[in-house]
Biotite code that builds the C-alpha atoms (Angstrom):
import biotite.structure as struc

atoms = struc.array([
    struc.Atom([102.074, -119.050, 89.464], chain_id="A", res_id=1, res_name="UNK", atom_name="CA", element="C"),
    struc.Atom([101.100, -116.716, 86.667], chain_id="A", res_id=2, res_name="UNK", atom_name="CA", element="C"),
    struc.Atom([103.352, -115.134, 84.049], chain_id="A", res_id=3, res_name="UNK", atom_name="CA", element="C"),
    struc.Atom([103.770, -111.391, 84.601], chain_id="A", res_id=4, res_name="UNK", atom_name="CA", element="C"),
    struc.Atom([102.798, -111.525, 88.269], chain_id="A", res_id=5, res_name="UNK", atom_name="CA", element="C"),
    struc.Atom([105.353, -110.715, 91.004], chain_id="A", res_id=6, res_name="UNK", atom_name="CA", element="C"),
    struc.Atom([105.979, -113.131, 93.864], chain_id="A", res_id=7, res_name="UNK", atom_name="CA", element="C"),
    struc.Atom([107.767, -113.198, 97.190], chain_id="A", res_id=8, res_name="UNK", atom_name="CA", element="C"),
    struc.Atom([109.467, -116.592, 97.457], chain_id="A", res_id=9, res_name="UNK", atom_name="CA", element="C"),
    struc.Atom([111.092, -118.261, 100.412], chain_id="A", res_id=10, res_name="UNK", atom_name="CA", element="C"),
    struc.Atom([113.496, -120.930, 99.212], chain_id="A", res_id=11, res_name="UNK", atom_name="CA", element="C"),
    struc.Atom([114.322, -123.924, 101.379], chain_id="A", res_id=12, res_name="UNK", atom_name="CA", element="C"),
    struc.Atom([117.670, -125.699, 101.199], chain_id="A", res_id=13, res_name="UNK", atom_name="CA", element="C"),
    struc.Atom([118.038, -129.281, 102.283], chain_id="A", res_id=14, res_name="UNK", atom_name="CA", element="C"),
    struc.Atom([121.299, -131.159, 102.700], chain_id="A", res_id=15, res_name="UNK", atom_name="CA", element="C"),
    struc.Atom([119.354, -134.432, 102.705], chain_id="A", res_id=16, res_name="UNK", atom_name="CA", element="C"),
    struc.Atom([117.088, -135.982, 100.099], chain_id="A", res_id=17, res_name="UNK", atom_name="CA", element="C"),
    struc.Atom([113.547, -134.661, 100.524], chain_id="A", res_id=18, res_name="UNK", atom_name="CA", element="C"),
    struc.Atom([110.571, -136.343, 98.921], chain_id="A", res_id=19, res_name="UNK", atom_name="CA", element="C"),
    struc.Atom([107.156, -135.029, 97.939], chain_id="A", res_id=20, res_name="UNK", atom_name="CA", element="C"),
    struc.Atom([105.245, -138.262, 97.588], chain_id="A", res_id=21, res_name="UNK", atom_name="CA", element="C"),
    struc.Atom([107.317, -140.292, 95.121], chain_id="A", res_id=22, res_name="UNK", atom_name="CA", element="C"),
    struc.Atom([109.039, -137.208, 93.660], chain_id="A", res_id=23, res_name="UNK", atom_name="CA", element="C"),
    struc.Atom([112.559, -136.265, 94.767], chain_id="A", res_id=24, res_name="UNK", atom_name="CA", element="C"),
    struc.Atom([112.814, -132.535, 95.469], chain_id="A", res_id=25, res_name="UNK", atom_name="CA", element="C"),
    struc.Atom([115.850, -130.501, 94.398], chain_id="A", res_id=26, res_name="UNK", atom_name="CA", element="C"),
    struc.Atom([118.143, -129.298, 97.191], chain_id="A", res_id=27, res_name="UNK", atom_name="CA", element="C"),
    struc.Atom([116.817, -125.739, 96.765], chain_id="A", res_id=28, res_name="UNK", atom_name="CA", element="C"),
    struc.Atom([113.055, -125.493, 96.397], chain_id="A", res_id=29, res_name="UNK", atom_name="CA", element="C"),
    struc.Atom([110.114, -123.175, 97.025], chain_id="A", res_id=30, res_name="UNK", atom_name="CA", element="C"),
    struc.Atom([107.841, -124.615, 99.675], chain_id="A", res_id=31, res_name="UNK", atom_name="CA", element="C"),
    struc.Atom([104.239, -123.711, 98.888], chain_id="A", res_id=32, res_name="UNK", atom_name="CA", element="C"),
    struc.Atom([103.224, -124.349, 102.516], chain_id="A", res_id=33, res_name="UNK", atom_name="CA", element="C"),
    struc.Atom([105.080, -121.317, 103.862], chain_id="A", res_id=34, res_name="UNK", atom_name="CA", element="C"),
    struc.Atom([104.869, -117.535, 103.516], chain_id="A", res_id=35, res_name="UNK", atom_name="CA", element="C"),
    struc.Atom([105.606, -117.382, 99.786], chain_id="A", res_id=36, res_name="UNK", atom_name="CA", element="C"),
    struc.Atom([102.893, -115.800, 97.677], chain_id="A", res_id=37, res_name="UNK", atom_name="CA", element="C"),
    struc.Atom([101.868, -113.180, 95.163], chain_id="A", res_id=38, res_name="UNK", atom_name="CA", element="C"),
    struc.Atom([103.229, -109.746, 96.161], chain_id="A", res_id=39, res_name="UNK", atom_name="CA", element="C"),
    struc.Atom([99.766, -108.201, 96.278], chain_id="A", res_id=40, res_name="UNK", atom_name="CA", element="C"),
    struc.Atom([98.638, -110.912, 98.727], chain_id="A", res_id=41, res_name="UNK", atom_name="CA", element="C"),
    struc.Atom([101.593, -110.954, 101.164], chain_id="A", res_id=42, res_name="UNK", atom_name="CA", element="C"),
    struc.Atom([102.121, -107.258, 101.914], chain_id="A", res_id=43, res_name="UNK", atom_name="CA", element="C"),
    struc.Atom([102.342, -107.842, 105.694], chain_id="A", res_id=44, res_name="UNK", atom_name="CA", element="C"),
    struc.Atom([105.079, -110.443, 105.177], chain_id="A", res_id=45, res_name="UNK", atom_name="CA", element="C"),
    struc.Atom([107.031, -108.102, 102.890], chain_id="A", res_id=46, res_name="UNK", atom_name="CA", element="C"),
    struc.Atom([106.813, -105.340, 105.504], chain_id="A", res_id=47, res_name="UNK", atom_name="CA", element="C"),
    struc.Atom([108.065, -107.698, 108.194], chain_id="A", res_id=48, res_name="UNK", atom_name="CA", element="C"),
    struc.Atom([110.990, -108.967, 106.058], chain_id="A", res_id=49, res_name="UNK", atom_name="CA", element="C"),
    struc.Atom([112.016, -105.406, 105.225], chain_id="A", res_id=50, res_name="UNK", atom_name="CA", element="C"),
    struc.Atom([111.943, -104.579, 108.929], chain_id="A", res_id=51, res_name="UNK", atom_name="CA", element="C"),
    struc.Atom([114.199, -107.535, 109.703], chain_id="A", res_id=52, res_name="UNK", atom_name="CA", element="C"),
    struc.Atom([116.782, -106.451, 107.131], chain_id="A", res_id=53, res_name="UNK", atom_name="CA", element="C"),
    struc.Atom([116.737, -102.849, 108.417], chain_id="A", res_id=54, res_name="UNK", atom_name="CA", element="C"),
    struc.Atom([117.411, -103.957, 111.991], chain_id="A", res_id=55, res_name="UNK", atom_name="CA", element="C"),
    struc.Atom([120.761, -105.523, 111.111], chain_id="A", res_id=56, res_name="UNK", atom_name="CA", element="C"),
])
């Protein structure tokens, strides 16, 4: 991640202990394997998320 750049982040929450190799992850963490990313690179995801919130 770069300072000054905007990001869309999806935060995971785990009630159990999750490990990344030998490192214990916090209960709330950003998973870099998902749809998170720099705003200018995930425009389709942002559009979809906005659509989901409007349909409620």
